[in-house]
C-alpha positions in Angstrom: 0.7 18.6 10.9 2.2 15.4 12.2 1.1 11.9 10.3 -1.9 9.9 11.9 -1.5 6.7 10.2 -4.8 4.2 10.7 -4.4 0.7 11.8 -6.5 -2.5 11.4 -5.4 -3.8 14.4 -7.8 -6.8 13.8 -6.2 -7.6 10.0 -3.5 -10.5 10.2 -2.8 -14.2 11.5 -2.0 -13.0 14.9 -4.6 -9.5 15.2 -4.1 -7.0 18.0 -1.4 -7.9 20.2 1.3 -8.2 17.2 -0.5 -5.4 15.2 -0.2 -3.4 18.3 3.4 -3.9 18.9 4.2 -3.2 15.6 2.8 0.6 16.0 5.0 0.9 19.0 8.3 0.1 17.3 7.0 2.6 14.7 6.4 5.3 16.7 9.8 4.4 18.6 11.6 4.7 15.5 9.4 7.8 14.5 8.1 10.2 17.7 6.8 12.5 15.5 3.7 9.6 14.4 0.1 9.0 15.4 -2.5 6.7 15.4 -5.5 5.8 14.7 -6.0 2.4 16.3 -9.1 0.0 15.3 -10.6 -2.7 16.1 -11.8 -4.3 19.6 -11.6 -1.4 22.3 -11.2 -4.1 24.9 -8.2 -5.8 23.3 -6.6 -3.0 22.1 -6.2 -1.1 26.0 -5.3 -4.4 27.4 -2.3 -4.6 24.2 -1.4 -0.9 25.1 -0.6 -1.6 28.6 2.8 -2.9 27.0 3.7 -0.2 24.8 2.9 2.9 27.2 4.8 5.3 24.9 2.3 4.3 22.0 -0.9 5.0 24.4 0.1 8.2 24.2 0.2 8.9 20.5 -2.7 6.7 20.1 -6.7 7.1 19.3 -8.6 4.2 19.3 -12.1 3.7 17.2 -13.5 1.0 18.7 -14.8 -2.1 15.4 -15.9 -5.9 16.5 -16.3 -7.1 13.4 -13.1 -8.4 11.3 -12.7 -9.5 7.9 -11.0 -12.9 8.1 -8.8 -14.3 5.6 -11.4 -16.8 4.0 -13.8 -13.5 3.7 -14.6 -13.8 -0.3 -13.9 -9.6 -1.6 -17.8 -9.0 -2.4 -18.6 -10.4 1.6 -15.6 -7.5 3.0 -17.0 -4.9 0.8 -20.5 -5.3 2.4 -19.0 -4.9 5.7 -16.6 -2.8 5.2 -18.7 0.4 6.8 -18.6 -1.3 10.1 -15.1 -4.0 9.8 -12.0 -2.8 11.3 -10.5 -2.9 7.7 -13.5 -0.6 5.9 -12.7 1.9 8.7 -9.2 2.3 8.7 -9.3 3.3 4.8 -12.8 5.7 5.5 -10.3 7.3 7.9 -7.7 8.1 4.7 -11.2 8.8 2.7 -12.5 11.6 5.5 -9.3 13.2 6.1 -8.7 11.4 9.6 -5.2 9.8 9.1 -2.8 9.5 6.5 -2.2 6.3 5.9 -3.8 2.9 6.2 -2.2 0.0 7.5 -3.2 -3.8 7.4 -1.9 -7.1 7.2 -5.3 -8.8 7.1 -7.0 -10.6 3.8 -4.9 -8.9 0.7 -7.7 -9.0 -1.8 -10.5 -7.4 0.6 -7.6 -4.5 1.4 -7.2 -3.7 -2.6 -10.8 -3.8 -3.0 -11.9 -1.8 -0.2 -9.3 0.8 -0.8 -10.0 1.0 -4.5 -14.0 1.4 -3.9 -13.3 3.9 -1.1 -10.5 6.1 -2.2 -10.3 5.5 -6.0 -7.1 6.0 -7.6 -5.1 8.6 -10.2 -6.5 9.8 -12.4 -6.1 7.3 -15.9 -5.6 4.6 -13.9 -7.5 1.1 -14.1 -5.4 -1.2 -11.3 -4.1 -0.2 -8.1 -0.5 -2.7 -7.5 1.2 -4.1 -4.6 4.5 -2.6 -4.5 7.6 -3.3 -1.9 11.0 -1.3 -1.4 13.5 -3.8 -1.9 16.9 -3.0 -1.3 19.6 -2.5 -4.0 23.9 -1.9 -3.3 23.1 1.4 -4.3 22.0 4.2 -2.6 18.7 4.0 -2.5 16.0 1.0 -2.8 14.5 0.2 -5.7 10.3 0.0 -5.7 9.3 -3.1 -7.6 5.5 -3.6 -8.9 3.1 -5.4 -9.5 4.0 -7.8 -6.4 0.5 -10.2 -6.8 -2.8 -7.9 -7.0 -2.6 -8.8 -10.4 -2.5 -12.0 -12.1 -2.6 -11.0 -16.0 -1.7 -7.3 -17.4 -2.1 -5.6 -20.5 0.3 -3.2 -22.1 -1.5 -0.4 -20.2 -1.2 -1.7 -17.0 2.0 -1.9 -16.9 2.8 1.6 -18.1 0.4 2.8 -15.0 2.5 0.3 -12.6 5.5 2.6 -14.1 3.7 5.6 -13.6 2.1 4.6 -10.0 5.8 3.3 -9.0 8.1 6.8 -10.7 5.4 8.9 -8.4 6.3 7.0 -5.3 9.4 7.1 -5.9 9.8 10.8 -6.5 7.5 10.9 -2.9 9.8 8.3 -0.8 13.0 9.6 -2.4 13.0 12.8 -3.6 13.9 11.4 -7.3 12.7 14.4 -9.9 13.1 12.1 -12.6 13.4 8.3 -10.9 14.3 5.3 -13.3 12.5 3.1 -14.2 12.8 -0.6 -15.9 10.8 -3.5 -16.4 11.7 -6.4 -15.6 11.7 -8.7 -18.5 14.2 -12.0 -19.1 16.5 -10.4 -21.0 17.7 -6.7 -21.7 17.0 -6.4 -25.2 14.4 -5.4 -27.2 12.8 -8.3 -28.6 12.4 -10.6 -25.9 9.6 -10.8 -23.6 6.1 -10.8 -24.4 4.2 -8.8 -26.7 2.6 -7.2 -24.0 5.8 -6.3 -22.7 7.5 -5.0 -25.8 4.1 -3.0 -26.3 4.8 -1.2 -22.9 8.3 -0.8 -23.3 7.4 1.2 -26.7 4.4 3.2 -25.1 7.2 4.1 -22.5 9.6 5.3 -24.7 7.3 7.5 -27.1 5.6 9.2 -24.0 6.0 12.8 -23.2 5.9 14.7 -20.2 5.8 11.4 -17.6 8.9 12.6 -15.1 10.6 9.5 -15.4 13.5 8.3 -17.2 12.7 5.3 -19.1 15.7 2.7 -18.9 14.4 -0.3 -20.9 14.6 -3.6 -19.5 16.1 -5.5 -16.9 
């Protein structure tokens, strides 16, 4: 089955043209990709005129309801059934897409995704992650990058579990190396939350990761 990605074409500062251009670039790099383009049909068709290769691999799902950068999370959730962001995420829930991409309101995106898709068992909060380049053969998966302003030790442990799972999928590692970002590598450094999280990760059994302390 070819991977299909749902794109919230209405999200982001520049909207449809930029999102379509990004999808076209992804299609150029990965010819197996298929796309579900969610947003205003007229605008999407106009943007696709510049990307015929993308048009052949895309399906359009119309929505003229936009989650703006100024929308509160509560407002975004109320219109999630009809907004381009909400419909893109719902396509993942229903199996119509493998993943959803949006450049829109981050808080609304996280809340809508958590409500529709839920989290892994034992995970309280979602996290933002990114692949950061290194001097080694693979990138590093870093999280959380801003979804949570304050974290308890259990949240940091859960982020480690999610990051390790992501690394296994992306890089194929059986036991990814995991480290906690701290002000120093010594065990006594950092906040109580960091030290508690590190101890939990050292003591845990059955986790498919190689915890290597602080970095």
